[in-house]
Phi, psi and omega in degrees: 000141179291154175280196184290136177234146185225144176250127172243123179255123184257116179285158179292337181292337180258349173261073189257015179166170180303317176303328179292326177290319179295319179295318179296319178296321179292322178295317182296319179297317177294321179301317180288323176299323180274359184228068183296340181286345181283117182281320180217138176243116173270133179240112180261123186244139165278177173294154169307145184314123178087358186291318180293322177297318179298319180299320177298314182294331179287336184285331182204139177280351186273118182297328184289319180293317178300317180296317182293323179296317178302319178297316184297316176300326178277359174111004175284148182285124185273164165297136181308321176301315177298313182301316180300322183287322185271329196274087178212158176298333178298310181297318181297321180292321178299322183279333181282336191303320181297329176293316177298316174300321176297321180297316182290325179299308181297315180301327178294313180300320179295319179300325176293335176277359183086019181250121177285129182232120174276153181240133176237110181253167178293356177262003179227221180274085179266141188280350181246137181247153181231156177215157183099218186289172181276331184253342179224057185287165172251155176293138177250095187298315183300310181296323180298319182294319179295314182294321179295326176303314179292319179300316182301317177297315183296330184248026184301333181253008181274125173271332177234127171236125178257130182237126171293141181269206175082324184200191184219200173237144183273186179299330180272010181077015180263149177295141174216136186263153176264019181096176183293146172062035182269000182295325170307316184293322176296317181294319177297319182298334177296329178286343172285325189255345173245097183296349181278346180288118181253354184199138173238126181246119175264116179264115186229154176291338176290327175082355183190180173252135180234137167287147180053046194302322185264026177239166178291340182261026180302147182225132182291136173267110187276306177223132185207181174239170187295322180298316179297317181292328173301327182276343185281150173265089189251015178068210186251028181294324182221137176298121185297336178300336180303321186293341179280331193236346183295140184235026177201181180291153176213160186225151172238120185230174175273200188298333181263105186292353175293353177281357182311135183105350181280333171233112183240118185246107184299150183289152171290161179300144181288000000 
């Protein structure tokens, strides 16, 4: 039986420059030194802060098209002509590239800390599978289970695996995105397919989940359950789709993951 496995998701808001990657690598190294029982650490990374917006700008010089594309990624129904123009593996890869670059950047920083980190991207043996469109895909649970089994065998000796978030790979091996701000969703999905994952840690600049997040009366949610959190108006600190699929306890912390344990959210019923 595998030992303890943990998922840490690093948000783009905390990866705001090269020093932030070096700092994150140092914190991860310290976390593993203090946690010898962890057999495998999955690190899911977002793009460097502003990376996705820059990728969108590179796709079109037209501000109106860029705005509609942002809306499409956020879940708005597109004009059929726009959808036909955007929904391609080329567009998906262009938008995903900042996440892939972020994964390689963090892995390089970890290696400078003396930590070997494997990288699994959506262009290779990625453990999560997608189906449907290229820019607003759905999770494919059956294919994900089969793909994870192969991934797990390939990484049986890996203590750190860095994965770019935002999307997955479809049945044809092409990149497909889960929409904007979907790296939280990818981190949660790992807990569906790896039963050894006991904890998912979301590292955010907010450092916690708050009710009424975008108001002057916001209040920190210290300990809660998934049902209460589904009903809470907590803004965009956490992708709400996480609550539908996560299968273990999870935490939202600030840049220092040594805060793990300050916010404990029990998993929903399987």
